[in-house]
N, C-alpha and C positions, 0 to 999 in steps of 0.2 A: 353514490358519487359515480358519475359517468366517466369523468376524465381526471387523471392525475398528471399534471404537467411537470416534466422533469427536463427542462431545456438544457441543463448542464450536461446531460448524458449524450447530447448530439455529437460531440467530439468523439466519444467512444464509438458510437454507431458508425460515424464516418470512417474511423480507423478500422473497424471490423470489415467494412466494405472495400477497403483498399485505397480509399481517398487519402489525400494528405491531411495530417493532423497538426501541422505547425512545427514539426521537428524534421522536415525534409526526409532524407534517407538515413539520418543518424539515429542511433539508439536513444530512446527517451531517457534511460537511466544513465547514459553518458552525457546527454545534452543538458539535463536539468542542473547538475552540479556545476557544469561549465558556464552556466548563465551568470553566476556570481551574485545572484539575488536569492538567498535561501528562503526568505519570507515569501516571495512570489512563487517559488518552486515548492513550498511547503516542506522544505528540509528542516527537520527539527534538530539534528545533531550530525556533526562530521567527526568521525573518529579517524584514526590513521589510515585504515584499510577499507572501511565501510562507512556508509551513512544511513541515517534513519529518516524516513520520509513518510508523510501521510499518503495513503492511497486516495487519489482524487476521485475514484469510483468506488467508494467504500461499501462493504457489506453491512457494517455496523459502525456506530460512532466510535472513534478512536482506532480505526483500522490502520495499522502501521505496516511498513515494510522496511526490512534491513537489506541493503544492497551493497555488494562489494564495488569499489571504484573500478576494479579490473573488469573489463568487458569479457565475460565468459559465460557459457551455458553449462560448462563441465564441472559439476559439483565434486565429482570424484577426483578431478585434477586440481581443485582449489588448494592453494598452499595452506598448510596447517595453521600458520600464523593468521591468515585471513579467516579461515573457518572458526578458529578459536575466538577471535575478536567478534565475529558474527554471532556466535552463540553467547558470548558474554554480554553483548548488546541486547540479545533476545531476552536474557534473564533480567537485565536492567529495565528494558522496556516493559516487560510483564509487571515488574514491581511498580513502575511509574503509572501504568494503566490501572493497576489494581488500586493504587492510592487515589488516582484522579476520578475513577469511574465506579469503583466497587462492583465489578461484574460478578456473576455467579460462576463463571468459568472462562476458558480461553481456547481458541484454536490457533495452533502454530503449524505452518506448513509451507512446502515448496511444490510447485507444479513444474516439473522438469520436462520440457518438450511440449509441442502443440497437442499431441495425443493425450497428454496428461492434464490438459486444460490451461497451459501457460498462455497468458495474453501477450507477454513479451518473452518469447521463447529463447532468444539469443543472449539474454543477460539474466542470470539467475538472481533470485531475490526470495527472502523469507517473509511470509505474511504473519502478522500477529493480530488476532481479532479478539477483543473482549466480547463475551457472550452473556446473555441474560436469559433466564427461564422465560419462554414464551416470546423471544425476540423475533422469531420467524413467524410472520402472520400470513393471512390468506393472500395478500398482494404478491408474495414471492411465488406461491403456487399457481394462482389463477392469472395474475396480471404480469408475471415475470418482471416485477418491479419491486424494489426494496424501498421501504419508507425509513428514512434516516432522520431521527429527531433533532440532530444538531448540524448546523452549518459548518463547512470546512474551516472557515476563518475562526469560528468559536473553538473548534477542536484544536487548531494550531495555537491559538492564544492560551488555551488551557494547558497544553503540554509543553510549549516552548519554555525554556528556562529550567525545566525539571531534569534535563539531561546534564 
């Protein structure tokens, strides 16, 4: 195969180059819940202090993020009530992903700050990724492209209603 077309990644590339990505100067994690259309924003669940959303640039099928409604990059300064709910949602999300996908393992993590790899460095968020033995293939190493076997809409439909 000479080419693997991934036109859906163009918005990500534009964002990385500093071009506008449709959210103006606002934070994407503040703008998406404010839209009022959870399905269009791929928001799976709204709790009191955090929400669960699909990563629209997933590393694997089922890649979720848990995001505080509060706009902050300061994990250390996060109110205990918010971090407790965030971790409770992480446990719940892991169970839901396990039931829906039967992965061999999970990655959970936060990238705090640009130097740590945060794509959105001013609004902290927790990634939850189901993983399978052998899910990283040559495309990741050679082509710097991930092959995701499931469409975002199918992932959303599979997981919505489980929270």
